[in-house]
C-alpha positions, 0 to 999 in steps of 0.5 A: 916390075916386081923383083920376085914374081912367082906362082905355085912353086913346088920342090920334092926331094926323094924319099918315100913318104917325104913331105914336099920341101915347098908346096905351091908357094906364091910370092910377089916382092916389090923393088926396095922390100926387106922380106924376113923369111921365117920358120922352123928348121926344115920348113923350106927356107933354104931350098926357097932361097936357092930356087929364087937365086937360080941355084935350084930348079923347081919341079913345078910352078912358074915365075921370074926373078928380076924379070929373068925366068926361073926355068929358062934364065937360071944363069942370068938370075945367078949373075944379077943376085948375091947370096950369103949362106951359113957355109959361104966361107967354104970359098975362102982361100986360106993361102991368101990374106983377108984383102987378097981374098977380096982382091981375087974375087973383085973381077969376078963381080966385074970390079977392077982397079980403083973401084975395086980397091975402094970398095974393098976398103969400104966393106973392110971398115964397115964389117970390122975387118980392117985390122984383119986385112993382112991376116990369114983367114985360118987365124980368124974367129968363126964370126970373122970368117962369117963377115969376110964371106959377107964382104965377098958376096957384097963386092957385087952391088946387085939389086937382090941380095939373099942373106941366109942367117947372115948374123949366125956365129957373130958376136954383139959387135958383128951382129950390129955392124951387119945389121947397119950395113943391111939397113944402109943397103936397102935404104940408101942404095935401094937393094932388095933383100930376102933374109932368113933368121931365127932371131925375131928381134932382127927381123922386126928391126930390119924387115919391111915384110914377113913370110912365115914357112911351115911344112913347105907352105907359106902361112903368113905374108905381109907388111911386118906391122900388119902381120903382127896386128892381124893375129889380134894378139892381146897385150896390156898397157899400164899407166899410173895417173894422177888427176880427177878420178871421176873424169878418168872413169868416163874413158871407154874402150871406143876411145882407144884404138884396139882396146878391148877391156879397161881396168882401174885399180888404186895402187897400194903404194900410191893412195892418191894415184890411179892405175889404168890397164888397157888390154888391147890388140894394138899396143902402138895405137893405143899408147898413142891414143892414151898419151893424147887423152892424158894431155888433153885432160891435164892428167899427171902421167906417173908411169906407162908400161906397154907389153907390146906384141912381137914377132916372136909372139906371132911366129909361135901363134902361126906355127901352133895353128899349123901344127896337126891336132 
């Protein structure tokens, strides 16, 4: 059974001339997916997450989350998902210490006694808050409060987790801790995760699938690598080689995955070497083929450099295509 299976979801906020926040959204997520929900501010990401989490009723459409109907069973959806939003720290009680905040919330998530204490200790350690366990929340930095909010939401080990910009406000160390925890929850515990972020590097590192929202519509959705490859963005792979120049010239684009053009040059700083630039739509596949070709012919590889296509490239191209002329 799909974790999320929705069709034709629409949401319109009041206001004359306003475009729909969501306009005919279809989405299906299988268990164990980490979906990166990307898009500019105002694209509808937060509205979409609120609907999937049972916090907001759509105006039209149908579907299920964890097998529960979006319209008739919103309370059941809310009881079986976790949500971390940029404003999640509004639920933090400044009259309780960091540890006491988590102790207070544990029974709400069905955790008691030894199980609750073990879970709290684990989360404080994983999120770098162990040394702040007895501190008052008003003495924490913005990033530490964000981590406390994340710890509170993760007390419940739900099968579906929504993370709305989870590394917002965090420093480098906190960001890395949260990313590692997200990967662990998915890989080791099988949690399905929907993640919004403006950091393309984060989405590329963590997400198995990508959906790009613009003007309330999903412009592109699929496995992360497929989405990157599908737009056919061309990037160079450059090699400096030593070997038989005549044999080198026999290499053709058909021998390399994704290659569209080859360029040979003589580097001025190394007269005995040859410089090869391969323009390709698949830097990963082309690089693998090139390395195999180098080894097969016994050439000496002096240097290789690849300017791979990133999600940032994909994001910009998809949004540019969706803008009105």
